[in-house]
N, C-alpha and C positions, 0 to 999 in steps of 0.2 A: 494764345500766349497772354499771361497776366500783365497787369500794368507795371509791376516791378520789373519784369523781364523786358518790357518795351523800353523802360527808362534806361536799363543797362545797355540794350542795343543802341539806343539813341546816343548815349554817352560814348560808346566805342566808335560809332560812325563819325562823330566829330573829332575824336582822338585821331582816327585815321586821316581825316581830311586835314586836320591841323599839322600832322607830320608831313603829309605830302606838300602842303603849302610851305612849311619851313624848309624842307629839302630842296624844293624848286628854287626858293630864294637863294640858297647857298650855291647850288650847282649851276643854275641858269645865269646868275648875275655876279656873285661875289668871287667864287673860286677862280673863274677864268681870268679875272683881272687882278688877282692877288690882293683882294680886300678881305681882311679878317672878319669873320662873323662874330668874333668874341666868344666867350665861354669855352667849354671843352671842345666845341666844334672848331673854334679858332685854333686850339692847340693841335687838334687832329689835322687841320689844314696845314699847319706848320710842318708836321711830320710828313704829310703828303708832298709838300714843297721840297723838303730837305732830302727825303729818302724814298720818295715815290710809293709810300705805303698807302693802302686804301683808306680814304678819309673816314668812311662809315665804320669799317672794322676797328680802326684806332679809336673812334668815338665810343664804341661799345666797351672796349677794354678800359678806357679812361674812366668810364662811368661806374664800373663795378664797385670800387671802394665806396663811392658816394651812395650807391644803391644800398649797400650793407648798412652804412650809418643811418641813412634815411629810413630803412625798415625798422631800426631800433627806435628812432626818435619820432617818426611821423605815423607809424602804424602800417599794417599789411595792405589795406585797401589802396591807399594812395600809391604806395611803392609798387604794388603789383601792377597797377595801371601804368605807372611810370616805367617799369621794366618792359612792359609790352610796347610802350611808346618809344623807349630807347632802341629796342630792336627794330621797330618800324622805321625810325628816322635813320638808323645806321644802314639798313638794307636799302631804303629809298634813296639815300645819298649815293651809295655805290652803284645801284642800278641806273639812276638818272645820269650819273657820270658817263656811263657807256652810251646811252641813247639820246641825251639832250645836248645839243650844240650851244655854245655861248650865244646869248640873246643880243648883247650889245657890247661894244668896246668903250662906250662913253661911261666914265667912272661915276659921274654924277647921277646919270640915269640908273646905273647898276646899284648904287648905294640907296637911292630912293625906293626903287622897285623892290629890292631885297628887304629893306626895312619894313615896308608894308606887308610883304608876304610872310616874313619871319614873325613879325609882331602879331599878325592875324592868326598865324598858325599856333604860336605859343598861347595866345589868349584862349583859343578854342580848347587847347589841352587843359589849361588852368580851370576854365569854366566847367569842365566835365571830369574833374577829379584826377588829372594826371599832370605831368610836366614832361619836358623834352630831355630831362636829365641835366647833368652838369651843373652850371651855375643856377639853373632853375631850382634844383634840389637845395643847393646852398642858400638861395634866397628864401625858400620855404623854411629852412632850418633857422635862418636869421629872424624870420617873421615870428617864430615862437618867442623870441626875446624882444623884438621890436615890432609889435603888431600894428602900430600906427603908421609905419612907413610903407608906402605903396610898393607893390611887387616890382614894378618897372624900375623904380629908383634903386632898389636893392640890386637888381641885375646889372644896372648901369655901373654901380660901384664895383661889383665883383669883376666886371669886364675890363676895368681900367688897366690892371696889371697885365692881363693877357694881351691887350692892344699894344702896350709898351714893348712886350716881348716880340710881337709880330713886326713892329716897326724895325726892331734890331735885325730880325731874321731876314725880312724882305729888303732891308737896307733902303727903305723908301718911306720917308716921313709923310709924303703926300698920301700914300695908301692908308697910313694910320689915320690920317684926318678924314678920309672917306669912310673908314671903318667907324669912326666916331659919329659921322653923319648917319650911317646905316643903323647904328645902335640907338641913337637918339630917336630916329623915326620909329624903330620897332618898339622901344619902351613907351613912346607916346601912344602908339596904336594899342599896346597891351593895356595901358591904364584907361584909355578911352573906352575900349571894349568891355573891360571888367568893371570899371567904376563909373563910367559916364562922366557927367560934369558934377560930381558930388552927390549923385543920386544913389538909390538902392531899391530894395524891395521891402514891403511891409506885409507880413503874414498874419492872418487872423485864423485861429484854429479852434473849432468847437469839438471837444473830445470827451469821452467818458473816462479817459486815463490822464488827467492833467498833470498829476504829480510825476508819473512815470515819464510822460512825454517831455516835460520841461527839464527833467534830469538828463534825458537823452540828448536834447538840443544843446544843453550846456556842455556835456561831455564830448559830443561829436563836433559841434560847430563853435564852441566857446562863445556863445551868444546868450545874453540875458533874456528873460521872458517876463512880461507883465501879465498879471491875472486880472481879468475883468468879469465881475459878476453879471450874469445874464438871466433872462427869463423868457421862455418860449411864448411867442405871441398867441399861438393856437393851443399848445398843450398846457401852458402855464407852468411847465416844469422849470426849476431853477438849476443853474449849472455855472461852469467857469469857461470863459473864452480866453485863450492865450494869444497875446500879441507879441510879435518878435520882429525887430528890424534886422535886415540882412544886407550883405553885399551881394551884387548880382551873381558873382561866381559861386555863391553858396546855395543858390536856389535848388540845383539838382540834388545836392546832398540833403537839403532840408526836406524836399519831397520824399526822398528815400527814407529818411529818419522817421517821418510821420507815418508812412505806410508800413514800415517794419514794426512800429510801436502800436499803432491803432489803425488798422486798415479801414475802419468805418468812420474815421475822422472826417469832418467837413472843413475844407480849407479854402480861404479866400486869399489870393495873392495879388497885391496892388503895387503899382509903381510909386516910388517916392521921388519927387523931383530933387530933393536935397535932404541929406541926413547929416546932422551935426552932433558932435559930442563924443563920448568915450567909445573908442573902437572905430570911429568914422572920421570925417574931416573935422578939425577943431572949430569950435564956435568962434565967430568974429569978435 
């Protein structure tokens, strides 16, 4: 199996693990104590509460319109993976509902545990080119217009209206407050896993196709590239090395773009403790 295929298998493995983590957070901790998970999952849980409709099946139906819009705006690769992810999360939620008993009836424990599980699950999906659908797609669409706003904060804003609706349906303001706690934890976990503490990655690429590669990096990742003239210490040959600063969640797509453009490229990927400026955290 080639390296490109291994990268694809690696991505889908984490997409599956992310969906299982997300579904377990919803089924094991939130749904039994009527805490809304926010997003379209929260709307699906409301339908389950009011009409006893399967949460997972409703989640899939609610996602269909957003998947169509996302396909048009975000492109086929991301939405294809998101469609697979949506099916996985929908099936996982309904299957786990049958086999998993409530873990705790303490709402604080449920909110905290679910926040960690859901946040970790969504971050795994984002980092490997997918989303869990719903407000995640909405957040990605908003990031096309507001690229400097972290994903977790966009999801938090989109969830606010759904939480208000859940508070009315459940007739329990306390549950809505626990929902806020769960979502705050999950969005914090998302941002920490995806962005760290302001850090990122720096890629150095020596390639025989610098012009083609820098165009692909911009078109695929919307990242600028710096050209650095180099000279081989042994061969004496002159060439161009490309340097590119990335967010951590873009690493897998960056590797894929390089391999598809120039399989012979030499890549050095380094951790950046902090990245400030356009497209990253603002400079102090």
